[in-house]
C-alpha positions in Angstrom: -237.1 -135.4 -3.0 -237.2 -131.8 -4.1 -233.7 -130.4 -4.1 -235.1 -126.9 -4.6 -236.7 -126.9 -1.2 -233.6 -128.2 0.6 -230.3 -127.4 -1.1 -228.3 -129.2 1.5 -230.1 -132.6 1.5 -228.1 -133.4 -1.5 -229.0 -136.9 -2.6 -231.3 -139.8 -1.9 -230.5 -143.3 -0.9 -232.8 -146.2 -1.5 -232.8 -148.4 1.6 -234.2 -151.9 2.0 -237.8 -150.7 2.4 -237.6 -148.8 -0.9 -237.9 -145.4 0.9 -235.6 -142.5 0.1 -233.4 -141.0 2.7 -231.1 -138.0 2.5 -227.4 -138.1 1.7 -225.5 -135.2 3.2 -222.0 -134.0 2.5 -220.1 -131.0 3.8 -216.6 -129.8 3.3 -215.4 -126.5 4.9 -212.1 -124.8 5.2 -211.8 -124.0 8.9 -208.2 -122.8 9.2 -204.9 -122.6 7.4 -204.3 -126.0 5.9 -207.4 -127.5 7.7 -210.7 -128.9 6.5 -213.6 -130.2 8.5 -216.7 -131.9 7.2 -219.4 -134.5 7.6 -220.9 -137.4 5.6 -224.3 -138.7 6.6 -226.4 -141.5 5.1 -228.9 -144.0 6.5 -228.4 -143.0 10.1 -224.7 -143.3 9.7 -222.5 -140.3 10.3 -218.8 -139.7 9.6 -217.1 -136.5 10.6 -213.6 -135.7 9.5 -210.8 -133.2 10.2 -208.2 -133.2 7.5 -204.9 -131.4 7.0 -202.9 -130.5 3.9 -200.5 -133.3 4.4 -202.3 -134.8 1.4 -204.8 -133.5 -1.3 -208.1 -135.0 -0.2 -210.4 -133.1 -2.5 -208.3 -133.8 -5.6 -208.1 -137.5 -4.7 -211.9 -137.8 -4.2 -212.8 -136.1 -7.4 -210.2 -138.1 -9.3 -211.7 -141.3 -7.9 -215.2 -140.2 -8.9 -214.0 -139.4 -12.4 -212.4 -142.8 -12.8 -215.8 -144.5 -12.3 -217.4 -142.7 -15.2 -214.6 -142.1 -17.7 -212.9 -145.5 -17.2 -216.1 -147.6 -17.0 -214.4 -151.0 -16.5 -217.8 -152.6 -15.5 -218.7 -152.5 -19.2 -216.0 -155.1 -19.8 -217.1 -157.2 -16.8 -214.3 -155.9 -14.6 -214.5 -154.3 -11.2 -215.1 -150.6 -11.4 -213.8 -149.3 -8.1 -211.8 -146.4 -6.7 -210.0 -146.2 -3.4 -209.4 -142.7 -1.9 -207.4 -142.1 1.2 -208.0 -139.1 3.5 -205.4 -138.5 6.1 -206.1 -137.0 9.5 -203.6 -136.2 12.2 -204.1 -139.6 13.6 -205.2 -142.3 11.2 -207.8 -141.3 8.6 -210.5 -142.5 6.2 -210.6 -144.7 3.2 -213.4 -144.2 0.7 -214.2 -147.2 -1.4 -216.4 -146.2 -4.4 -217.7 -148.9 -6.8 -220.4 -149.4 -9.4 -221.5 -152.5 -11.2 -223.7 -150.8 -13.8 -222.8 -147.1 -13.9 -226.2 -146.2 -12.4 -225.8 -147.2 -8.7 -222.7 -146.4 -6.7 -221.7 -148.3 -3.6 -220.1 -145.9 -1.0 -218.1 -147.4 1.8 -216.0 -145.4 4.3 -213.5 -147.1 6.6 -212.0 -145.3 9.5 -208.4 -146.3 10.5 -206.8 -145.4 13.8 -203.5 -146.3 12.0 -203.3 -146.4 8.2 -200.3 -148.7 8.4 -202.3 -151.3 10.4 -205.3 -152.7 8.6 -206.6 -154.3 11.7 -207.5 -150.8 13.1 -210.0 -150.3 10.2 -213.7 -150.0 11.0 -216.5 -149.5 8.5 -218.3 -146.3 9.6 -220.5 -145.8 6.5 -221.8 -148.4 4.0 -224.6 -147.5 1.5 -225.7 -147.6 -2.1 -227.4 -144.8 -4.0 -227.9 -143.3 -7.4 -224.5 -142.5 -8.9 -225.9 -139.2 -10.2 -227.4 -138.3 -6.8 -224.1 -139.0 -5.1 -222.1 -136.9 -7.6 -224.6 -134.1 -7.3 -224.2 -134.2 -3.5 -220.5 -133.7 -3.7 -220.3 -131.3 -6.6 -223.1 -129.1 -5.4 -221.4 -128.6 -2.0 -218.1 -127.8 -3.7 -219.9 -125.4 -6.1 -221.1 -123.4 -3.1 -217.6 -123.5 -1.5 -215.9 -122.3 -4.7 -218.4 -119.5 -5.3 -218.0 -118.2 -1.7 -214.2 -118.7 -1.3 -212.8 -118.3 -4.8 -209.8 -120.0 -6.3 -207.2 -117.7 -5.0 -208.5 -117.7 -1.4 -208.8 -121.5 -1.5 -205.1 -121.8 -2.4 -204.0 -119.3 0.1 -206.0 -120.9 2.9 -205.2 -124.5 2.0 -201.5 -123.5 1.4 -200.5 -126.5 -0.6 -202.6 -127.4 -3.5 -204.9 -125.5 -5.8 -208.6 -126.3 -6.0 -208.9 -129.2 -8.4 -210.8 -127.1 -10.9 -210.4 -129.3 -13.9 -211.9 -132.4 -12.2 -214.6 -130.2 -10.7 -215.6 -128.9 -14.1 -215.6 -132.3 -15.7 -218.0 -133.7 -13.1 -220.2 -130.6 -13.2 -220.4 -130.8 -17.0 -221.2 -134.5 -16.6 -224.2 -133.7 -14.3 -225.4 -130.9 -16.6 -225.3 -133.2 -19.6 -227.2 -135.9 -17.7 -229.9 -133.3 -16.8 -229.0 -133.8 -13.1 -227.9 -130.3 -12.1 -229.8 -127.5 -10.3 -227.9 -124.2 -10.2 -227.0 -123.3 -6.6 -228.5 -120.1 -5.3 -225.2 -119.1 -3.7 -224.3 -115.5 -4.7 -221.0 -115.2 -6.5 -218.4 -113.6 -4.3 -214.7 -113.6 -4.8 -214.9 -116.0 -7.7 -216.9 -113.3 -9.7 -214.0 -110.9 -9.3 -211.5 -113.5 -10.3 -213.4 -114.2 -13.5 -213.5 -110.5 -14.3 -209.7 -110.4 -13.9 -209.4 -113.3 -16.2 -211.5 -111.7 -18.9 -209.9 -108.3 -18.6 
């Protein structure tokens, strides 16, 4: 798949027939302390509406970093991250795992009640290239950061700062692996913030 022709079809999944299908991830600040987004893969679609009662973006990126910087699969142990995203009612649990550091298994479970495991239902379950999955998430956040800026993110989210360190570690990882295509998004507020920093 040519990412240059479709910046938003962020990754490719290898299904049982060996054909590649798009992996799609969106994450948008929609109001004060509110985020809405979508994850799509293999004809599975998961929408979410999160509030700042937790720090979902920080938790997801931290879970992604764990898979590559604490590669327990090398020692024959399970390499897995669990990430909880809370909604007003219930929420989502991401289960990210890799057996070889090359393919990541992504499972998302939706809970009507996080305190009652019986309410959990698997709403997305797929496997894809770890680099493609990381690119899908980081490329979307790269666009968000360039458009919104760090200060506006914090003011709109009104709880936690953008997890800039985790973001940079993952972007650096993709660049070093030769798996990064610069986004065409024009620098907005972030450009001004960088100028302030360098002044």
